[in-house]
N, C-alpha and C positions, 0 to 999 in steps of 0.2 A: 295463207300461212307461210311462214318462213321455209318450212321443210318442202312445201310444194314449189316455192320459187327456186330453191337450191336444186331440186330434181329437174325443174324445167331448164335450168342453165346447163344441163348435160346434153341438150339438143345440139345437133351438128352446127347450126349457125352460131350458137354461143361459143362452142369449142373453137370454131374458126376465128371468131373475134378475139378470144383469149390467146389463141395461137399467134395472131397478128401482133398483139401487144408484146408477147414474150419474144417473138422474133425481132421486133423493132428494137427492144431493149438490148437483146443479144448483139445485134448488128452495131448499135451505138457503142456498146462495150468494146467491140472489136475495133471500131473506128477511133475510139477515144485515145487521146495522147496521155501516156503514163506520167505521173508526177516527176519521176527522175528525168524523163526526156524534156519536160517543161523547164526544169531547173537548168539542164544543160543548154537548152535554147536561149534562156535568159542570159547565160554567160557568153555564148558565142554569137548571139545576135541574129540579124536577118539572114545572113549567108547560110547559117545552119539550117534554117527552115526551107530555104530554096532547095537544098539538097534532099529534103524529105518531102517536098511538094505538098506541104500542108494546105496552102492556098496560094495559087498563082493568079496574077491579074490577066487571065485570058478565058476563052470559052470553056476550056477543060476545067479550070478552077471554078467557074460559075456552075457548071454541071455538077461537080462534086458537092458544092455547097447546097445546090438545089436538092440533091438526093439526101444529103444530111438533114436538111430542114424538114423534108417530107417524113423521114424516119423519126425525127425528133417530135414532130407534131403528132404522128400516129402514136408514139410511145407515151407521150405526156397527156394528150387530150382524150384518147379513147377511154382510159380509166375514169375520167371525170364525167363521161356521158352515160355510164352504165345504168344509173338509176332511171334516167330518162328512157333508155332503151327497154328496160324492164317494164316501165309503165306503159310504153307503147305496145309491148307484147301482151300485157294484161288486158288492154283494151280489145285485142283480138279475141280474147276469150268471151267477150260479151256479144259476139256475133258481128262486130264491125270488121270490115275487110282490112287487113294489114299486109304490108310488104316490107319486111325488115331490110332486105337487100337494097331496095330503092331508097328507103329512108337513110341508110348508111351511106349510099352513094352520094346523095345530096349533101349530107353532113361533111363527108370527106372532101367533096369538091371545094367547099369553102376553105378548108384548111390546106388543101393543095394550092389554092390561089394565094393564101397567106404565106405559105412556104416559099413559093417562087418570088414573091415580093420581098420577103425577109432575106433570101439569098442575094437578090439584086442589091438590096440596101447594104448588106454585108460587103459585097464587092465594091460598091461606091465608097463606103467608109474606109475599107482597106486601101484602096488606091489613093484616097486622100490622106493616108497616114494616121487615121483616127482609130483604127483597129490593128492589132498585131495579127500574124498569120493564123493564130488560134481563135480568132474572132473575139478577142477580149479588148476592152477599151485601152487605148494607148495614151489617153490624156485624161487628166482628172476632171476637166470641165465636161467632157462627154459623159463620164460616170455620174457626175452631179446632176446633169440635165436628165438623164434616164431615170435615176432614182427619184428625182423631184417630180417628174411627170407621172411616174408610176404611183408615187405616194399620193399626189393630189387627185389622181384619177380614182383612188379608192374611196374618196369622199364625194364623187360626182353623182349627179342624178342619172347619167347614162349607165354607170356601173350598177347602181341600185336597181334600175329598171331591168337590165339584163339578168342580174342575179335573181330578181323576183320570179322571172320566168323559168330560170334553171332550177330554182328551188321548188317550183310547183309545176312539174311536167304534166300532170293530169289536166290542169287548167289550160296549160299551153296547147296541148294536143286537141282538147275539146274545142278550143277557140278557133283552130285552123284546120280541123279534121277534113272538111270538104275540099280542101286544096289538094289532097292526095299525098302519098308518102314522099315523092320526090321533092315537092315544094316544102313539105313539112321538114324534110331533112335539111334543105337549104336554110329555112328559117331557124332551125335548131342550131345549125352551124354558125349562122350570123350572130345569134344570141350568145352562143358560147364564145365566139370571137370577141364580142363586146365585153364579156366578163374578163377575158384572159390575155388580150393582146399586149397590154402594158407590162404584165408580169412576164410574158414570153420575151418581150424586148429586153428584159434585164439579163438575158443570156449574153448580151454584149458587155455587161459588167462582170458577170460571174465567169464568162468564158463559154463560147458556144459548144465546145467539146468537153465541158466539165460535167461529169456524171453526178457529182455531188450536188451541184446546183440543180440539174435536171430532176433528180430524185426529190429534193426538198421542194422545188417549185410544184412538182406534180402533186405531192401530198397537200400542200397549201391549197391548190386549186380544187382538189377533191373535197377537202373539208369545207372550203368556202361555199360550195354549192349545196351542202347539207343544211336544211333549214334549222335543225336543232343546234348546230354548231357554228354555222357560217356567220351568223350575226355577231358573234363574239370575236370574229377574226378580222373582218374586212377593215373596219376603221382603225383598230389598234395596229394592224399591219401597215396601213397608210401612214400612221404616225411614226412607226419605226423606220419606214423608208425615207420619210422627210428628215428625220434625225440623222439617218445614214448619209443623206445628201449633204447635210450641214457638216458632219464630221469629215467627209471626204474633202469638202471645200476648204476646211481649215487645216487640211493635211494631217489629221489625227489618225486616219485609217487609209 
């Protein structure tokens, strides 16, 4: 029953997870660059951002971006996996041994790896002049490429296969239960990554430190994984992204 599930989510491990999500969003809010500062930076150019050290092409800059991407992944992806975690806990009520901590550790390990790769990609693109210091595309063709790839991926068999597993967590866990919580967590993380990597990469279009983009993307990824709603979102979203790529290519947006 729903009431039982709500009561169960008052357990310490659930409260700790909700706390992680809230703290991650709070830290991202603190780190985010306000709109007026963005406007000022657009006027005064690169030298303005050097003074604020938003992103510098060195080890310190890479470390900052790595930390930011870890927070961003935690804040955006943890809410999308809550139904799967609830299903996993329910299986523990049937007498099957569960270990939520090890499952989460495996899941977060995958997203930690993604975060480090994304930070490295951001540094490479920044040093090549393709991103500005806020992690936003500095060239229209990069925006077009990212939007087009994300849009086409929405129609791919790989996306559909990953979404089918995310939308049926009970079937997913029962198929791999014998592998244990750590490997189940890794599998769940990889499946989740398969669903969401292209949408996460759109941060380079919307701006890596753009809270509005992060909030909207999180809601889309949450709804996309819900079986009753997701099937009405995935392909229409792909179409919108492809149209967006065409409009950027024509200089209309």
